[in-house]
N, C-alpha and C positions, 0 to 999 in steps of 0.2 A: 504494500500500500504506500509506503514511504517513497519508493521509486516512482510509482504512478503519480504521486503528488508532485515530486520534483520534475518529472517529465512535463506534466501539465503546466506547472509554474514556468518552466522554460518556454513552452509554447506560447503562453500568455504574454510573457515578457517580450519574446521575439515579435509577436504580433503587434504589440503596442509600440515597440520601438522601430520596427521596420515596415510595418504594414502587412496586409494579408493579400495573398494571390488567390483569386477565385476563378473557377472554371464553371461552365454551364451546369454540369451535374456533380459538382464537387461541394460537399456540404461543409467539410472541415477545412479551415484555412491552411494553406501550406505555409509553415512557419520557417523562419531562418534557421540555420544550423545551430545546434547547442553551442554555448560559449565555453571557452576555456576558463576554468574556475580562477586561475591565478591572474590572468590578464583581462578577462572579460571579453576577449576577442574570439571570433569563430576560428576553430582549428582550420588550417589550410586544406586538409583533406576531407573535411566534413561535408556531407551532402544534405540537401534539404529533406524534411520529412514528407512522406507521401500523404495524400489525402485518404479519407475513408473510402471514397469511390474507387480510387486506384487499388487500395487494399482488397476491397470486395472483388474487383475484377481479377486480381492476381489469384485470390483464393478460389474463385469460381472456375478458373482454368484448371485447378487441381481437383476440386470437389465438383464433379459434374452431375451429381444427383442431389435432390433436396433443394431447399431455398434458404438463402441467407436471412437470418432473423435478428442477429445482434452483431455489433461491431464496437470495439472499445480499445483504449490504450490499456496495456497490461504488462506484466513481467513474466518471463519464462526463463527459469534457471538463472535469475539475476540479470537478465537482459531485457531492455525495453522492447516491446513488440506491439503490433496491432493484432488483436485476436478477432477473427471472424467466425461466428458460429452458424452452422447450418442445421435446419430441421430436416431429418430424413424420416418421415413418418413420426414415430414416437421416440426416436433416438436423436442424439446430437453429435455432430462431427465438428471438430474445432480445427481451424487453420491459423497458424501463427506466421505473421508477415514481418520482415525486417523493415522498420519505418524509414530507413535511409535509402536502401536499395530497391525495396519493393519485392524482393525475392521471398518465396515461401520457404520458411525454415522447417516446418514440420506440419503434418496433418495427422490427427488422431481422433478416435472415437472417445467421447466423454463417458466415463463409467456411469452407469445408471444411478449409483448412490451419490454422485456429485451434484445432481440437479435437485432443486427444490420442487420441481414440477412433477406431477404424476405422468405416467405414459399417456393417459387419457387427455390431460391438459396439453401436453406437447402435441399430440395428434390433432386436437381441436385448433390449436394455434397454427399448425402446419396447414390445415385445411383453409384457414382464413387468410393467411399471408398472401395467397395467390390473388386475392381481391384488392390488394394494396395498390393505390394509384400514386402514392407518395413513396419514393425510395428512401432507404435508410439515410443516405447522404443528404437528400433534400430535407428530410425531417430534422436531421442534425442542424442543418443550416437555419431552418425555421426556428428551432428552439434557441439556438445561439443568438440569432438576431432579436428574438423576442425579449431576452433579458440582458443582452449586451455582453455576453461572455464567450467562452470557448467550449464547444461540445467535446466531451471526453468519452461518452458512451451513448449508444442509441440501440433500442431493442423494441421489436414489435411485441405487444402484449394485448390481451383481451381485457377490456374494461367496460363494465356494464353491457356486455354482449357485443361490443364493437371493437374492431381492431384499431389500436392507437400505437403511436410510437412514443416510447418513454425515453426522453432525452435528458441526460444528466449534463448540466452546464456548470463549468467552474467560473465563478464571478471574479472580478478584479480583486475583491477582498479575500479570496481563497475559500469562500463558502460555495456550497453547491445548491443550485436550484434545479428541480426536476420540472420539465415542461412536457405536457402530454399533448401530442399533435394527432389529430384525426388522420388516419392513414389513407382515407379516401379523398377527403376535401382539402386537407392541408391546413385546416383551421386549428388554432390553439384551443384545446378543450379546457385545460386547467393548468395551474402551476402549484408547486409546493416547495417549501424550503427543505433542503436535505435530499438524501438519496431515496 
């Protein structure tokens, strides 16, 4: 969690100091490279972070079945990554992407005991995700713009019988606001403080 906070803080700092690059279907701003802790300057060999849209595209090239339903900044074996999770019926497959190169590091099935959702809940969500008109990156962009922060996680969930995107946004004061975006209309349904 500490690494995730540091990564998001670096992204927010970079976005505020250098501006954000946006693409038509890119929800998460491409941030400048992480800075060297001693000098504050970007390392000469550092590459910019890829967007959520690019991470999903790279993961989808490796995971050809199922549907992407969650993307987030995460750590894997102590390394910063972007994790993309796919619903394959009632099971989950995870792809981990290098945020600098965009390369897929590994793909693995999530053990059934690692999810908080029942198989029936996962299958119901998988059945509804196909109706989404708003992509995960678009929902992340909507959520980030709504509260003026940086999206660090977005996931399709079922709320009151409707498919919504649950977008966790890190604010400038390092707090989290969760923005719920209707996955069909793109309208903000509600917000709450915290995850």
